[in-house]
C-alpha positions as MATLAB code, in Angstrom:
seq = 'MAEPLTTPELVRQYLALDEDGAAADATYLEATVAAVVAQVESWFDPLPEGAEWSANKRHGTTMLAARLWKRRGTPSGVETQGEFGAFYVQRTDPDIAMLLGLGNHLAPRVG';
ca = [
       0.026   -0.105   -0.112;
       1.344    3.749   -1.120;
       2.294    5.772    1.977;
      -0.330    8.452    2.552;
       0.207   11.866    0.754;
       0.972   13.804    3.813;
       0.682   13.285    7.761;
      -0.303   15.542   10.312;
       3.365   15.075   11.603;
       4.616   16.347    8.290;
       2.390   19.550    8.232;
       3.547   20.335   12.107;
       7.044   19.924   10.833;
       6.241   22.479    7.490;
       4.719   24.926    9.682;
       7.240   24.668   12.535;
       4.784   23.652   15.137;
       5.673   22.505   18.419;
       4.030   18.846   19.314;
       2.701   20.287   22.513;
      -0.076   22.384   20.698;
      -3.424   22.271   22.323;
      -5.875   18.946   21.655;
      -8.159   21.383   19.743;
      -5.715   22.649   17.196;
      -4.321   18.726   17.083;
      -8.078   17.480   16.110;
      -8.365   20.359   13.786;
      -4.753   19.599   12.079;
      -5.809   15.813   11.732;
      -9.207   16.798    9.907;
      -7.911   19.169    7.647;
      -5.110   16.867    6.680;
      -7.721   13.932    6.278;
      -9.610   16.228    4.096;
      -6.892   17.650    2.293;
      -5.473   13.983    1.317;
      -9.182   12.815    0.185;
      -9.511   15.809   -2.031;
      -6.100   15.310   -3.870;
      -6.698   11.670   -4.193;
      -9.826   12.660   -5.772;
      -8.147   14.854   -8.561;
      -5.863   12.139   -9.534;
      -6.398    8.476  -10.880;
      -6.162    5.819   -8.392;
      -2.475    4.714   -8.117;
      -1.750    1.363   -9.514;
      -0.706   -1.522   -7.080;
       2.825   -0.724   -5.780;
       3.080    2.982   -6.829;
       4.007    5.766   -4.722;
       2.950    9.185   -5.085;
       5.568   11.749   -6.448;
       7.508   13.725   -4.333;
       5.706   17.036   -5.984;
       2.337   15.546   -5.135;
       3.745   14.897   -1.650;
       5.134   18.297   -0.580;
       2.246   20.091   -2.589;
      -0.447   18.162   -0.415;
       1.648   19.153    2.708;
       1.722   22.718    1.725;
      -2.090   22.752    0.923;
      -2.823   21.176    4.218;
      -0.863   23.718    5.856;
      -2.173   26.589    4.344;
      -5.794   25.234    5.261;
      -4.376   24.905    8.763;
      -3.438   28.614    8.900;
      -6.585   29.636    7.154;
      -8.592   28.904   10.216;
      -7.393   32.239   11.426;
      -8.435   34.404    8.815;
     -12.311   33.030    8.077;
     -13.395   36.220    6.234;
     -10.181   35.781    4.318;
      -8.685   38.929    5.906;
      -5.079   38.432    6.951;
      -4.786   41.672    8.649;
      -5.489   45.340    8.827;
      -3.357   48.078    8.119;
      -3.229   51.713    7.724;
      -4.040   51.021    4.240;
      -7.060   48.904    4.776;
      -7.398   45.177    4.837;
      -4.923   42.700    3.473;
      -6.584   39.589    2.035;
      -5.429   35.843    1.770;
      -4.755   35.126   -1.905;
      -7.692   32.771   -3.107;
      -5.270   30.420   -5.094;
      -1.392   29.594   -4.273;
       0.332   28.993   -7.878;
       3.183   26.984   -6.104;
       0.792   24.453   -4.890;
      -0.917   24.466   -8.133;
       2.539   23.853   -9.827;
       3.193   21.134   -7.607;
       0.083   19.105   -7.702;
      -0.384   19.880  -11.458;
      -3.438   21.903  -11.138;
      -5.077   24.887  -13.390;
      -2.719   26.279  -15.460;
      -0.098   23.182  -14.820;
      -2.565   20.524  -16.029;
      -0.707   18.177  -18.185;
      -2.084   18.362  -21.886;
      -4.511   15.480  -22.426;
      -6.137   14.640  -26.087;
      -9.853   13.091  -25.626;
];
């Protein structure tokens, strides 16, 4: 069986979070990782038996889970308020799209 695309531990490491976080954060992180893994797996054909996910898919999935976990602090999309008004969270992340082969980075297909 292939290794999972990412894990809560990998996301924790990517975000440089300590493991002594609150239980609610840990629960939310686990739920976020599970949802992201399910979504990314639904975007791609099932892996053949014995195949592994590529490094770019793994890292892109980790980045996406980290982004969504951090997004919990910005439910309205406002990252911060400054003297020039609100700064909003970017709706898409081109680096994640590139790693996962989404949007403008889709591989060409015929048929």
